[in-house]
DRENTI-973151 format. One line per field, with one value per residue: residue number from 1; residue in one letter; chain; x, y, z of N, C-alpha, C, O in turn. Coordinates in Angstrom, 2 decimals. Example, Ala and Ser with C-alpha at 12.3 -4.5 7.8 and 13.67 -1.06 7.14 Angstrom:
BEGIN
num = (1;2);
residuo = (A;S);
cadena = (A;A);
n_x = (13.19;12.85);
n_y = (-5.69;-2.25);
n_z = (7.80;7.08);
ca_x = (12.30;13.67);
ca_y = (-4.50;-1.06);
ca_z = (7.80;7.14);
c_x = (13.20;12.90);
c_y = (-3.30;0.03);
c_z = (7.80;7.87);
o_x = (14.24;13.41);
o_y = (-3.32;1.14);
o_z = (8.46;8.04);
END
This chain:
BEGIN
num = (1;2;3;4;5;6;7;8;9;10;11;12;13;14;15;16;17;18;19;20;21;22;23;24;25;26;27;28;29;30;31;32;33;34;35;36;37;38;39;40;41;42;43;44;45;46;47;48;49;50;51;52;53;54;55;56;57;58;59;60;61;62;63;64;65;66;67;68;69;70;71;72;73;74;75;76;77;78;79;80;81;82;83;84;85;86;87;88;89;90;91;92;93;94;95;96;97;98;99;100;101;102;103;104;105;106;107;108;109;110;111;112;113;114;115;116;117;118;119;120;121;122;123;124;125;126;127;128;129;130;131;132;133;134);
residuo = (M;I;G;R;L;N;H;V;A;I;A;V;P;D;L;A;A;A;S;A;V;Y;R;D;T;L;G;A;K;V;T;D;A;V;D;M;P;E;H;G;V;T;T;V;F;V;E;L;P;N;T;K;I;E;L;L;H;P;L;G;D;K;S;P;I;A;K;F;L;E;K;N;K;S;G;G;I;H;H;V;C;Y;E;V;E;D;I;L;S;A;R;D;K;L;K;G;E;G;A;T;I;L;G;D;G;E;P;R;I;G;A;H;G;K;P;V;L;F;L;S;P;K;D;F;C;G;T;L;V;E;I;E;Q;I);
cadena = (A;A;A;A;A;A;A;A;A;A;A;A;A;A;A;A;A;A;A;A;A;A;A;A;A;A;A;A;A;A;A;A;A;A;A;A;A;A;A;A;A;A;A;A;A;A;A;A;A;A;A;A;A;A;A;A;A;A;A;A;A;A;A;A;A;A;A;A;A;A;A;A;A;A;A;A;A;A;A;A;A;A;A;A;A;A;A;A;A;A;A;A;A;A;A;A;A;A;A;A;A;A;A;A;A;A;A;A;A;A;A;A;A;A;A;A;A;A;A;A;A;A;A;A;A;A;A;A;A;A;A;A;A;A);
n_x = (-34.01;-33.93;-31.11;-28.75;-29.59;-29.93;-30.42;-31.94;-34.70;-35.60;-38.04;-37.77;-38.65;-36.94;-34.37;-31.49;-31.35;-31.46;-29.39;-27.42;-27.49;-26.80;-24.49;-22.87;-23.65;-23.61;-21.39;-21.17;-20.52;-21.82;-23.74;-23.68;-26.94;-29.20;-31.33;-34.30;-36.33;-37.89;-38.82;-39.87;-38.62;-35.83;-32.97;-30.30;-27.64;-26.61;-23.59;-22.89;-20.68;-21.97;-24.43;-26.68;-28.29;-30.92;-31.95;-34.99;-36.62;-39.49;-39.84;-41.43;-44.84;-46.30;-45.11;-44.67;-43.46;-44.36;-46.90;-46.60;-45.17;-47.28;-48.75;-46.98;-45.69;-43.03;-41.46;-40.14;-39.46;-39.48;-39.06;-37.79;-34.84;-33.97;-31.49;-31.45;-30.47;-31.52;-33.67;-36.18;-36.72;-37.14;-39.46;-41.28;-41.42;-42.28;-44.76;-45.90;-46.19;-48.12;-47.67;-47.95;-46.91;-46.15;-47.17;-46.60;-45.62;-43.35;-39.63;-38.01;-35.58;-33.58;-32.43;-29.54;-28.97;-29.72;-32.06;-35.24;-37.95;-41.19;-43.00;-46.02;-47.01;-48.88;-48.56;-46.21;-45.82;-46.79;-44.68;-43.23;-41.62;-38.79;-37.10;-34.02;-31.92;-28.61);
n_y = (-35.53;-32.84;-30.67;-28.45;-25.06;-22.74;-20.19;-17.17;-15.27;-11.78;-9.83;-6.53;-3.00;-0.91;-1.66;-0.64;0.86;-1.22;-2.89;-1.31;-1.19;-3.88;-4.21;-1.40;-0.97;-3.68;-4.67;-6.81;-8.83;-7.80;-8.77;-7.37;-6.11;-8.32;-8.63;-10.67;-11.20;-13.45;-14.16;-12.14;-10.37;-8.49;-9.31;-9.47;-10.67;-11.33;-12.36;-14.73;-16.38;-18.91;-18.95;-17.42;-14.49;-13.49;-10.50;-9.33;-7.50;-6.17;-6.67;-5.46;-5.11;-7.26;-8.66;-11.09;-10.38;-7.63;-7.93;-9.13;-6.91;-5.01;-5.95;-5.95;-3.17;-2.57;-4.52;-7.95;-11.27;-13.41;-16.13;-19.38;-21.24;-24.56;-26.72;-29.59;-32.79;-34.01;-32.78;-33.53;-36.22;-35.35;-33.59;-35.46;-37.15;-35.49;-34.66;-37.20;-37.18;-35.48;-32.83;-29.42;-28.47;-25.53;-23.69;-25.11;-27.40;-28.33;-28.06;-24.70;-22.61;-21.16;-18.31;-18.85;-20.14;-22.86;-25.55;-25.06;-25.19;-24.18;-24.72;-24.77;-22.45;-23.36;-25.74;-25.80;-24.60;-21.97;-20.94;-19.93;-22.29;-22.86;-25.07;-26.12;-27.57;-29.04);
n_z = (-98.10;-98.92;-99.15;-98.14;-97.09;-99.67;-100.27;-98.85;-99.94;-100.15;-100.62;-102.01;-101.80;-102.93;-104.45;-104.99;-102.47;-100.63;-101.60;-100.65;-97.86;-97.20;-98.21;-97.45;-94.72;-93.50;-94.42;-96.29;-99.52;-102.27;-105.29;-108.68;-109.82;-111.63;-114.26;-114.69;-116.94;-117.46;-115.14;-114.15;-112.41;-110.69;-109.53;-106.94;-105.29;-102.10;-100.88;-98.40;-95.90;-95.31;-96.83;-98.99;-99.51;-101.30;-102.98;-104.05;-106.64;-108.18;-111.71;-114.31;-115.06;-114.29;-112.40;-109.80;-107.46;-107.40;-106.56;-104.08;-102.80;-102.78;-100.81;-98.58;-97.98;-97.06;-97.84;-97.25;-96.19;-98.80;-99.80;-99.06;-100.23;-100.92;-101.50;-103.76;-104.85;-107.08;-109.07;-110.32;-109.27;-106.62;-106.85;-107.64;-105.37;-103.44;-104.56;-104.22;-101.64;-101.15;-101.48;-103.10;-106.21;-107.52;-110.40;-113.49;-112.81;-114.10;-114.12;-114.13;-115.30;-112.97;-111.04;-110.59;-112.89;-112.70;-112.70;-111.07;-108.87;-107.18;-104.23;-102.52;-100.30;-98.37;-97.68;-96.32;-93.79;-94.09;-95.57;-98.48;-100.68;-102.30;-104.54;-105.56;-108.07;-107.48);
ca_x = (-34.10;-33.21;-29.67;-28.33;-30.15;-29.17;-30.58;-33.42;-35.01;-36.26;-38.72;-37.54;-39.10;-35.75;-32.99;-30.35;-31.04;-31.29;-28.12;-26.36;-27.67;-25.86;-22.81;-22.02;-23.75;-23.24;-19.91;-21.27;-20.10;-22.94;-23.51;-24.69;-28.25;-29.52;-32.93;-34.87;-37.58;-38.85;-39.39;-40.47;-37.70;-34.35;-32.03;-29.06;-27.18;-25.57;-22.82;-22.42;-19.87;-22.59;-25.51;-26.62;-29.57;-31.42;-32.81;-35.76;-37.35;-40.32;-39.43;-42.43;-46.23;-46.77;-44.18;-45.04;-42.93;-45.01;-47.86;-46.07;-45.13;-48.51;-49.48;-45.98;-44.98;-41.59;-40.70;-40.03;-38.87;-40.46;-39.20;-36.45;-34.24;-33.04;-30.69;-31.73;-29.66;-32.21;-34.98;-37.52;-36.98;-37.63;-40.91;-42.17;-41.66;-43.11;-46.03;-46.41;-46.51;-49.17;-47.18;-48.47;-45.98;-46.77;-46.86;-46.99;-44.94;-41.86;-38.63;-37.68;-34.11;-33.71;-31.26;-28.24;-28.85;-29.94;-33.51;-35.94;-39.63;-41.66;-43.71;-47.22;-46.65;-49.92;-47.90;-44.92;-45.92;-46.95;-43.42;-43.14;-40.25;-37.96;-36.03;-32.96;-31.01;-27.37);
ca_y = (-35.26;-31.55;-30.23;-27.19;-23.67;-22.11;-18.71;-16.81;-14.22;-10.79;-8.78;-5.17;-1.85;-0.29;-2.58;0.00;1.13;-2.66;-3.44;-0.39;-1.75;-5.03;-3.70;-0.60;-0.90;-4.84;-5.17;-8.05;-8.71;-7.80;-8.68;-6.42;-6.40;-8.83;-8.52;-12.02;-11.11;-14.68;-14.57;-10.87;-9.94;-8.15;-9.98;-9.20;-11.67;-10.78;-13.55;-14.68;-17.44;-20.10;-19.04;-16.10;-13.60;-12.94;-9.38;-9.36;-6.27;-6.27;-6.35;-5.47;-5.03;-8.61;-9.50;-11.60;-9.60;-6.43;-8.32;-9.15;-5.71;-4.33;-6.23;-5.79;-2.09;-2.31;-5.77;-8.90;-12.65;-13.83;-17.50;-19.95;-22.06;-25.57;-27.72;-31.13;-33.36;-34.44;-32.04;-34.49;-37.26;-34.39;-33.36;-36.82;-37.57;-34.28;-34.72;-38.36;-36.90;-34.44;-31.44;-28.78;-27.92;-24.34;-23.72;-26.35;-28.77;-28.40;-27.07;-23.51;-22.14;-19.96;-17.18;-19.51;-20.86;-24.21;-25.87;-24.75;-25.36;-23.50;-25.41;-23.90;-22.12;-23.83;-27.19;-25.65;-23.80;-20.66;-20.37;-20.35;-23.17;-23.09;-26.34;-25.89;-28.66;-28.45);
ca_z = (-99.41;-99.13;-98.79;-97.47;-97.61;-100.76;-99.92;-98.17;-100.75;-99.57;-101.78;-101.54;-102.82;-103.37;-104.63;-104.62;-100.94;-99.91;-101.72;-99.85;-96.49;-96.82;-98.67;-96.75;-93.26;-92.85;-95.09;-97.10;-100.80;-102.87;-106.71;-109.19;-110.16;-112.90;-114.63;-115.09;-117.29;-117.60;-113.81;-113.52;-111.32;-110.89;-108.55;-106.42;-104.08;-100.92;-100.56;-97.08;-95.99;-95.14;-97.64;-99.68;-99.29;-102.49;-103.01;-105.16;-106.92;-109.47;-113.10;-115.15;-114.26;-113.87;-111.55;-108.68;-106.33;-107.15;-105.75;-102.77;-102.19;-102.62;-99.34;-97.62;-98.59;-96.73;-98.25;-96.47;-96.57;-99.91;-99.82;-98.84;-101.25;-100.48;-102.57;-103.96;-105.75;-108.63;-108.84;-110.97;-108.15;-105.35;-107.24;-107.66;-104.06;-102.91;-105.02;-103.69;-100.17;-101.05;-101.75;-104.14;-106.79;-108.33;-112.05;-114.49;-112.33;-114.71;-113.46;-114.81;-114.88;-111.81;-111.07;-110.74;-114.17;-112.54;-112.63;-109.93;-108.61;-106.23;-103.54;-102.01;-98.63;-97.58;-97.45;-95.69;-92.52;-94.49;-96.22;-100.04;-100.56;-103.60;-104.33;-106.67;-108.36;-107.49);
c_x = (-33.41;-32.08;-29.74;-29.28;-29.19;-29.14;-32.04;-33.51;-35.93;-36.80;-38.30;-38.12;-38.00;-34.67;-31.67;-30.01;-30.87;-29.81;-27.05;-26.36;-26.72;-24.46;-22.21;-22.32;-23.56;-21.76;-20.01;-20.90;-21.69;-22.71;-24.06;-25.93;-28.49;-30.96;-33.06;-36.19;-38.45;-39.43;-39.95;-40.00;-36.36;-33.77;-30.79;-28.86;-26.36;-25.01;-22.38;-21.49;-20.66;-23.95;-25.57;-28.06;-29.81;-32.22;-33.65;-36.65;-38.20;-39.55;-40.64;-43.74;-46.61;-46.00;-44.85;-44.69;-43.76;-46.39;-47.66;-45.94;-46.18;-49.08;-48.31;-45.00;-43.56;-40.80;-41.05;-39.65;-40.01;-40.35;-37.89;-36.05;-33.59;-32.54;-31.23;-30.70;-30.22;-33.58;-36.31;-37.61;-37.68;-38.89;-41.58;-42.50;-42.35;-44.72;-46.93;-46.84;-47.60;-48.90;-47.70;-47.31;-46.69;-46.57;-47.36;-46.45;-43.63;-41.01;-38.36;-36.20;-34.09;-32.48;-29.87;-27.91;-28.95;-31.46;-34.07;-37.58;-39.83;-42.69;-44.74;-46.89;-47.84;-49.51;-46.86;-45.04;-45.90;-45.70;-43.56;-41.58;-39.79;-37.02;-35.25;-31.99;-29.63;-26.60);
c_y = (-33.77;-31.44;-29.11;-26.02;-23.00;-20.63;-18.28;-15.55;-13.22;-9.89;-7.19;-4.08;-1.11;-0.94;-2.03;0.32;-0.19;-3.12;-2.68;-0.81;-2.87;-5.05;-2.76;-0.63;-2.47;-5.26;-6.29;-7.74;-8.94;-7.85;-7.75;-6.96;-7.07;-9.02;-10.05;-11.82;-12.22;-14.93;-13.21;-10.22;-9.33;-8.62;-9.56;-10.18;-11.14;-12.31;-13.54;-16.13;-18.93;-20.06;-17.87;-15.51;-13.28;-11.79;-9.29;-8.10;-6.70;-5.77;-6.37;-5.23;-6.18;-9.41;-10.01;-10.93;-8.26;-6.76;-8.31;-7.83;-4.66;-4.73;-5.98;-4.52;-2.05;-3.62;-6.61;-10.18;-12.99;-15.49;-18.03;-20.84;-23.08;-26.16;-29.02;-31.54;-33.65;-33.83;-33.03;-35.51;-36.32;-34.16;-34.35;-37.33;-36.54;-34.53;-36.04;-38.07;-35.89;-33.15;-30.62;-28.13;-26.86;-24.31;-24.84;-27.56;-29.07;-27.43;-25.86;-23.29;-20.81;-18.98;-17.51;-20.25;-22.49;-24.32;-25.71;-25.03;-24.79;-24.36;-24.25;-23.64;-22.66;-25.15;-27.01;-24.55;-22.34;-20.04;-21.06;-20.98;-23.06;-24.35;-25.92;-27.14;-28.18;-29.32);
c_z = (-99.64;-98.47;-98.07;-97.87;-98.52;-100.45;-99.36;-99.22;-99.86;-100.61;-101.20;-102.49;-103.39;-103.37;-104.50;-103.10;-100.22;-100.28;-100.91;-98.43;-96.20;-97.32;-97.80;-95.25;-92.77;-93.45;-95.89;-98.65;-101.49;-104.52;-107.45;-109.75;-111.49;-113.21;-115.18;-115.60;-117.38;-116.17;-113.22;-112.44;-111.51;-109.53;-108.30;-105.26;-103.45;-100.55;-99.17;-97.03;-95.94;-96.02;-98.35;-99.07;-100.69;-102.39;-104.21;-105.46;-108.29;-110.70;-113.92;-114.25;-113.66;-112.92;-110.06;-107.48;-106.21;-106.38;-104.45;-101.97;-101.98;-101.31;-98.37;-98.27;-98.16;-97.28;-97.16;-97.07;-97.59;-99.74;-99.40;-99.94;-100.65;-101.59;-102.51;-105.03;-107.10;-108.16;-109.31;-109.71;-106.93;-105.75;-107.14;-106.32;-103.29;-103.42;-104.50;-102.39;-100.03;-101.21;-102.95;-104.95;-107.65;-109.64;-112.63;-114.01;-112.91;-114.35;-114.53;-114.38;-113.95;-112.00;-110.96;-112.10;-113.84;-112.30;-111.27;-110.02;-107.43;-105.71;-102.56;-100.66;-97.80;-97.13;-96.60;-94.53;-92.96;-95.22;-97.76;-99.97;-102.03;-103.49;-105.77;-106.89;-108.30;-108.36);
o_x = (-32.48;-31.90;-30.73;-29.75;-28.01;-28.11;-33.06;-32.51;-36.78;-36.07;-38.56;-38.10;-38.24;-33.93;-30.76;-28.92;-30.13;-29.09;-26.00;-25.30;-25.97;-23.53;-21.12;-21.40;-23.34;-21.10;-18.96;-20.94;-22.48;-21.80;-25.04;-26.00;-28.06;-31.71;-32.23;-37.17;-39.67;-40.34;-40.40;-40.70;-35.74;-34.25;-30.07;-29.73;-25.42;-25.70;-21.67;-21.54;-20.14;-24.62;-24.54;-28.76;-28.87;-33.25;-33.13;-37.39;-37.76;-38.83;-40.93;-43.73;-47.20;-46.19;-45.49;-45.48;-43.89;-46.91;-48.35;-46.40;-46.08;-49.83;-48.68;-43.94;-42.80;-39.58;-41.90;-39.51;-41.21;-41.38;-36.92;-36.98;-32.68;-33.16;-31.48;-30.20;-29.54;-34.33;-37.30;-38.71;-38.73;-39.70;-42.63;-43.59;-43.08;-45.69;-48.16;-47.84;-47.97;-49.79;-47.88;-46.72;-47.65;-45.67;-48.39;-46.67;-42.86;-41.31;-38.52;-35.71;-34.53;-31.73;-29.01;-26.85;-28.38;-32.10;-33.44;-38.26;-38.92;-43.40;-44.34;-46.52;-47.83;-50.12;-46.46;-44.21;-45.17;-45.64;-43.86;-40.61;-40.65;-36.30;-35.79;-31.36;-29.31;-25.41);
o_y = (-33.60;-31.96;-28.81;-26.06;-22.74;-19.96;-18.97;-14.85;-13.62;-9.27;-6.82;-4.19;-0.63;-0.90;-2.70;0.18;-0.23;-3.65;-3.21;-0.79;-2.89;-5.74;-3.05;-0.36;-2.57;-6.13;-6.82;-6.58;-9.87;-7.23;-7.19;-8.12;-6.51;-9.56;-10.59;-12.17;-12.05;-15.74;-13.13;-9.61;-9.67;-8.18;-9.27;-10.44;-10.51;-13.22;-12.65;-16.92;-19.94;-21.09;-17.20;-16.12;-12.78;-11.92;-9.19;-7.69;-7.37;-4.77;-7.51;-5.17;-6.17;-10.60;-9.24;-10.88;-7.75;-5.91;-7.66;-7.62;-3.69;-3.96;-5.78;-4.69;-1.48;-3.69;-6.35;-10.28;-12.90;-16.14;-17.27;-21.24;-22.80;-26.09;-29.58;-30.80;-33.57;-34.20;-33.16;-35.56;-36.68;-34.57;-34.25;-37.84;-36.95;-34.56;-36.07;-38.65;-35.50;-32.31;-31.32;-27.22;-27.15;-25.04;-25.43;-28.64;-29.88;-26.24;-26.09;-23.70;-19.70;-18.95;-16.66;-20.81;-23.32;-23.39;-26.18;-25.06;-24.76;-24.86;-23.20;-24.54;-22.44;-25.66;-28.03;-23.64;-21.53;-18.84;-22.20;-20.44;-23.21;-24.59;-25.51;-27.62;-27.15;-29.07);
o_z = (-100.44;-97.37;-97.41;-99.00;-98.29;-100.38;-99.45;-99.37;-99.06;-101.38;-100.06;-103.72;-104.50;-102.39;-104.00;-102.55;-99.23;-99.44;-100.54;-97.81;-95.23;-96.91;-97.32;-94.48;-91.56;-92.90;-96.24;-99.05;-101.31;-105.07;-106.95;-110.14;-112.49;-112.40;-115.90;-114.93;-117.40;-115.98;-112.08;-111.63;-112.52;-108.49;-109.25;-104.42;-103.94;-100.08;-98.70;-97.97;-96.41;-95.98;-98.38;-98.26;-101.30;-101.73;-105.32;-104.57;-109.22;-110.75;-114.30;-113.02;-112.58;-112.69;-109.35;-106.54;-105.10;-105.65;-103.67;-100.85;-101.24;-100.70;-97.22;-98.87;-98.94;-97.14;-96.30;-98.29;-97.33;-99.56;-99.35;-100.64;-99.87;-102.65;-101.44;-105.88;-108.12;-107.26;-108.60;-109.17;-106.40;-104.91;-106.51;-106.06;-102.38;-102.66;-104.37;-101.97;-98.92;-101.10;-103.94;-104.38;-108.37;-110.05;-112.30;-114.56;-112.40;-114.22;-115.73;-113.32;-114.24;-112.98;-111.19;-112.35;-114.55;-111.81;-110.33;-111.05;-106.59;-106.58;-102.05;-99.91;-96.58;-96.20;-96.02;-94.50;-92.39;-95.47;-98.11;-99.44;-102.90;-102.52;-106.79;-105.95;-108.88;-108.59);
END
C-alpha cells in the first residue's frame, strides 16, 4: 500500500539556522520558507536526490510544533511521510486494520498541495506517520 518515502520532518527551534546547516554545511538545495497557517507551521524543504527533509517551525501559539519543541528543546524528528496512490482507500484499509487516523479522519491539503492524513504513533512503533496522495 505505501509507496516511497516522501520526506522526513524535523521540528527545529531556529528555522534560519537549520536551513543554513543543510544549505551551507551539507551543500543541499533548500527552499524558501512557506507559512502554512492552517497547519500552524512554517516549512522549508531540503531537496535530496532520493527524498526530502522537511524543516518545521511553529507558526502561532497553537502550533503542534510548539508543543513538540517544549518537550524537545533542540528539535528532532517529528514524522515520516509515505506516498500512497489513493488516500481514501489507504485510510479505509488502515482503519480496517485497526490504525488510528488523527483529526477528523478527512484528508487535508499538505505542504505539497496534496491530500494528507496523519496516523497515530501508538500504532506505528512510536512514530507519527503522514501519508500523502501522489
